[in-house]
C-alpha positions as CSV (number, residue, x, y, z in Angstrom):
1,M,0.0,0.0,0.0
2,N,1.2,3.5,-0.8
3,P,2.6,4.9,2.5
4,K,1.3,8.4,1.8
5,L,-2.2,7.0,1.1
6,N,-2.0,4.9,4.3
7,Q,-1.1,8.0,6.4
8,T,-4.0,9.8,4.8
9,N,-6.4,7.0,5.7
10,L,-5.0,6.8,9.2
11,M,-5.4,10.5,9.7
12,G,-9.0,10.3,8.4
13,Y,-9.9,7.5,10.9
14,T,-8.2,9.5,13.7
15,R,-10.2,12.7,12.8
16,D,-13.4,10.7,12.8
17,A,-12.6,9.1,16.1
18,V,-11.9,12.5,17.7
19,L,-15.1,13.9,16.3
20,I,-17.1,10.9,17.7
21,L,-15.4,11.3,21.1
22,Q,-16.4,15.0,21.2
23,Q,-20.0,14.1,20.4
24,V,-20.0,11.3,23.0
25,L,-18.8,13.7,25.7
26,Q,-21.6,16.2,24.7
27,H,-24.2,13.4,25.1
28,Y,-22.7,12.2,28.3
29,H,-22.7,15.7,29.9
30,E,-26.4,16.1,28.8
31,G,-27.2,13.0,30.9
32,Q,-27.0,10.3,28.2
33,E,-24.5,8.2,30.2
34,Y,-24.8,5.1,28.0
35,F,-22.8,6.7,25.3
36,Y,-19.6,5.8,27.2
37,R,-19.6,2.5,25.3
38,V,-19.2,4.3,22.0
39,A,-16.3,6.3,23.6
40,A,-14.6,3.0,24.7
41,V,-14.6,1.7,21.2
42,E,-13.0,4.9,19.8
43,L,-10.4,4.9,22.6
44,R,-9.5,1.4,21.7
45,L,-9.1,2.3,18.0
46,L,-7.0,5.3,18.9
47,L,-4.9,4.0,21.8
48,C,-4.8,0.2,22.2
49,D,-6.1,-1.8,19.3
50,T,-4.0,-4.9,18.5
51,V,-4.0,-8.0,16.3
52,R,-2.2,-11.2,16.8
53,R,0.2,-12.1,13.9
54,H,2.4,-15.1,13.9
55,D,2.0,-15.5,17.7
56,R,3.0,-11.9,18.2
57,V,0.7,-9.0,19.4
58,V,1.0,-6.1,16.9
59,S,-0.3,-2.7,17.7
60,L,-2.9,-1.2,15.3
61,A,-3.5,1.8,17.5
62,L,-3.9,4.9,15.3
63,V,-2.2,7.3,17.6
64,K,0.9,5.1,18.0
65,R,1.2,4.9,14.2
66,L,0.7,8.6,13.5
67,W,2.5,10.2,16.5
68,P,4.7,7.6,18.3
69,D,6.0,10.2,20.7
70,V,2.6,11.6,21.8
71,R,2.3,12.3,25.6
72,F,-0.8,12.3,27.8
73,Q,-1.7,13.9,31.1
74,P,-1.6,11.4,34.0
75,I,-4.9,10.3,35.5
76,D,-3.6,11.2,39.0
77,A,-3.5,15.0,39.3
78,Q,-0.9,14.6,42.1
79,S,1.5,12.7,39.7
80,K,5.1,13.9,39.7
81,D,5.0,13.6,35.8
82,S,3.3,16.3,33.9
83,S,2.8,14.0,30.9
84,L,3.5,10.3,30.0
85,P,4.3,8.5,26.8
86,L,1.3,6.5,25.5
87,E,2.5,3.1,26.7
88,D,3.2,4.4,30.2
89,W,-0.1,6.2,30.3
90,L,-2.0,3.0,29.3
91,E,-0.2,1.1,32.1
92,Q,-1.5,3.4,34.9
93,K,-3.9,1.6,37.3
94,L,-7.4,2.8,37.8
95,P,-7.8,4.1,41.4
96,D,-9.5,1.5,43.7
97,G,-8.8,-1.3,41.3
98,D,-6.2,-3.5,39.7
99,L,-7.0,-2.8,36.1
100,T,-4.7,-0.8,33.9
101,L,-6.2,1.8,31.6
102,R,-5.5,-0.5,28.7
103,Q,-7.2,-3.4,30.4
104,F,-10.1,-1.2,31.4
105,I,-10.7,0.2,27.8
106,R,-10.4,-3.3,26.4
107,Q,-12.7,-4.8,29.0
108,V,-15.4,-2.2,28.3
109,C,-15.2,-2.9,24.6
110,D,-15.0,-6.7,24.9
111,Q,-17.4,-7.4,27.7
112,D,-19.5,-4.3,28.6
113,G,-21.2,-3.7,25.3
114,G,-18.7,-1.5,23.5
115,A,-18.2,-4.0,20.8
116,H,-19.3,-7.2,22.5
117,V,-21.4,-8.2,25.5
118,D,-20.4,-10.8,28.1
119,I,-23.2,-11.2,30.6
120,R,-20.9,-12.8,33.2
121,Q,-20.2,-10.7,36.3
122,H,-17.5,-8.1,35.8
123,A,-15.7,-8.6,39.1
124,R,-12.8,-6.3,38.3
125,M,-14.9,-3.5,36.7
126,P,-16.2,-0.4,38.6
127,G,-20.0,0.1,38.7
128,R,-21.7,1.3,35.6
129,H,-21.8,5.0,36.6
130,S,-18.1,4.9,37.6
131,T,-17.2,3.1,34.4
132,A,-19.0,5.7,32.3
133,A,-17.3,8.5,34.3
134,W,-13.8,7.0,33.8
135,I,-14.3,6.3,30.1
136,C,-15.3,9.9,29.6
137,K,-12.4,11.2,31.7
138,L,-10.0,9.2,29.6
139,S,-11.7,10.6,26.5
140,E,-11.2,14.1,27.7
141,I,-7.5,13.5,28.4
142,T,-7.1,11.9,24.9
143,L,-8.8,14.8,23.2
144,A,-6.5,17.2,25.0
145,A,-3.5,15.4,23.6
146,L,-4.9,14.9,20.0
147,V,-6.9,18.0,19.1
148,P,-3.7,20.2,18.9
149,L,-2.1,17.6,16.7
150,L,-5.0,17.4,14.3
151,S,-5.3,21.2,14.2
152,G,-1.9,21.4,12.6
153,D,0.3,22.1,15.6
154,N,2.5,19.0,15.0
155,R,5.6,20.4,16.7
156,K,4.9,18.7,20.0
157,P,2.1,16.6,21.3
């Protein structure tokens, strides 16, 4: 595939995902909490989508492919770091739980109705309201990192 065309396609998917996240947050703040599942799918596409090839896990995450050095605000406001690389950011643990952000996003997508539903009890997941709030908080942090990049300010994430 033509690398320039591929970059153009990746950028298009990324712009769409950002626009969807912005709309989801608007719906969420208007009281339509259930839109968090849509946000989880977009976060997965942007941040932590993978495929298994030849017994290896390969990242398909749009952000990693477009801006490998992008940095995100930590979820803990008291963190000593002002920003974290994507992989470190995804390995942060949710407060009051043992899930990393990566595991949390994937679990909402794979079990809580983002892309699939698994009706078994979600022992490691926060309650629905807390899950929605966390997905939306992660969406806001993601938008803060990506909107400047998509607006043409590519000097630094």
